[in-house]
C-alpha positions in Angstrom: 15.5 20.1 12.2 16.2 16.5 12.7 15.7 15.5 16.4 19.1 15.1 18.1 18.3 11.7 19.5 18.0 10.4 16.0 21.4 11.8 14.8 23.0 10.7 18.0 21.7 7.2 17.6 23.1 6.9 14.1 26.4 8.5 15.0 26.8 6.3 18.1 26.2 3.2 16.0 28.6 4.5 13.4 26.1 4.4 10.6 26.9 6.9 7.8 23.9 8.8 6.5 23.0 11.9 4.6 20.0 14.1 4.9 18.0 16.4 2.7 15.3 19.0 3.1 12.2 19.0 0.9 8.9 20.9 0.7 6.8 20.2 3.8 4.5 17.3 3.0 2.1 15.1 4.9 2.4 11.7 3.1 5.5 9.7 2.4 4.5 9.5 -1.3 4.4 13.3 -1.5 7.7 13.5 0.3 9.2 11.2 -2.4 7.8 13.3 -5.2 9.0 16.5 -3.6 12.5 15.0 -3.1 12.6 13.4 -6.6 13.0 9.9 -5.1 11.0 6.9 -6.3 8.1 6.0 -4.1 9.5 2.5 -4.2 12.9 3.6 -2.7 11.6 6.0 -0.1 10.4 3.9 2.8 7.6 4.8 5.2 7.2 3.7 8.8 3.9 2.2 9.7 3.3 1.5 13.4 1.5 -1.8 13.9 0.6 -4.0 16.8 1.4 -7.7 16.5 -0.3 -9.8 19.2 -0.4 -6.7 21.4 3.2 -5.6 20.8 4.0 -2.5 18.9 6.4 -2.9 15.9 7.6 -0.7 13.0 6.7 -2.0 9.6 8.8 -0.5 6.9 7.3 -0.5 3.4 7.8 1.6 0.2 6.1 4.9 0.3 4.0 3.8 -2.7 2.8 0.7 -0.8 0.4 -0.4 1.9 0.8 -3.0 4.7 -1.1 -6.2 4.1 -1.9 -7.2 7.7 -2.8 -10.8 6.8 0.6 -11.4 5.1 2.3 -9.7 8.0 0.5 -12.0 10.5 1.8 -15.0 8.5 5.3 -13.6 8.2 5.6 -12.9 12.0 3.7 -16.1 13.0 1.2 -14.1 15.1 -2.6 -14.3 15.5 -3.3 -10.7 14.8 -1.7 -7.5 13.3 -3.4 -4.2 13.3 -2.4 -0.7 12.2 -2.2 1.7 15.1 -3.8 5.1 15.1 -1.5 8.0 15.6 -2.9 8.8 19.0 -2.0 5.3 20.1 1.7 5.8 19.5 2.6 9.5 19.5 4.1 9.4 23.0 6.6 6.7 21.9 8.4 9.1 19.5 9.5 12.1 21.5 10.8 15.1 19.5 9.3 13.7 16.2 6.4 15.3 14.3 3.4 13.0 14.4 3.3 11.0 11.1 7.1 11.4 10.4 8.5 8.6 12.5 11.8 7.1 11.3 12.1 3.3 11.2 14.5 3.0 14.1 13.1 0.3 16.4 16.4 0.1 18.3 16.0 3.7 19.3 12.4 3.4 20.2 12.3 -0.1 21.8 10.3 -1.8 19.1 11.0 -4.6 16.6 11.3 -3.8 12.9 9.9 -5.7 10.0 10.9 -4.6 6.4 9.3 -5.4 3.1 11.8 -7.3 0.9 11.1 -5.0 -2.1 13.2 -2.2 -0.4 16.2 -4.4 -0.7 16.1 -3.9 -4.5 17.8 -0.5 -4.0 21.3 0.2 -2.8 20.1 3.1 -0.8 17.0 3.7 1.3 15.5 7.0 2.4 12.9 7.8 5.0 11.4 10.5 7.2 13.9 12.0 9.7 11.3 12.8 12.4 10.0 15.8 10.5 7.7 16.5 7.6 10.4 18.4 5.6 13.6 16.3 6.0 14.7 12.9 4.9 17.5 10.6 6.0 19.3 8.4 3.4 21.7 5.6 4.0 22.8 2.4 2.4 20.2 -0.3 2.6 22.7 -2.8 4.0 23.6 -0.3 6.8 20.0 0.0 7.7 19.6 -3.8 7.9 22.8 -4.1 10.0 21.5 -1.4 12.3 18.0 -2.6 12.8 18.2 -6.3 12.0 14.6 -6.3 10.6 12.5 -9.3 10.0 12.4 -9.5 6.2 9.5 -10.6 4.1 6.9 -9.7 1.5 3.9 -8.0 3.1 3.4 -4.7 1.1 1.1 -4.1 -1.8 0.5 -1.2 -4.1 -3.1 -0.1 -4.2 -4.5 0.4 -7.6 -5.4 4.0 -8.8 -9.1 3.5 -8.3 -8.7 2.3 -4.7 -6.4 5.2 -3.9 -8.9 7.8 -5.2 -11.8 6.2 -3.4 -9.9 6.1 0.0 -8.4 9.5 -0.2 -10.8 11.5 -2.4 -7.7 13.1 -4.1 -5.8 12.4 -7.3 -3.7 9.2 -7.1 0.1 9.7 -7.0 1.9 9.5 -10.3 
């Protein structure tokens, strides 16, 4: 069930959204596959630290965060991906690894990869591993006012297999 603080946040901000259930999955890419949504339209939330400040980086499920590009975009000296144990307390009521990209709700800035703007609608985890929220991309941008730029890349199939020791997503 979607955490109430998330639906209240969207309702209070008058942002229309829909939600859908899918098979329980760990990765955003598998959630996309299970929901029959392109891994380039389903966004994943990656928690990063930019010069010591936590931020939410929103990239396609099929992509990865290029920390060097993100440093340049944000004009900071360092960006690093946070480990789950470093941020789990910031997302009460959410399942670990299923954080939605609502920096306004969680007191963090948001940066979004430009490639997600190619789609009229955006979908992402709803705080659980078996539900997604979907809304118009322009509504998400109005709500979160993310910094926009190009900082995501898609790893090649061989890199994915080597890193995960599992078959690469289709």
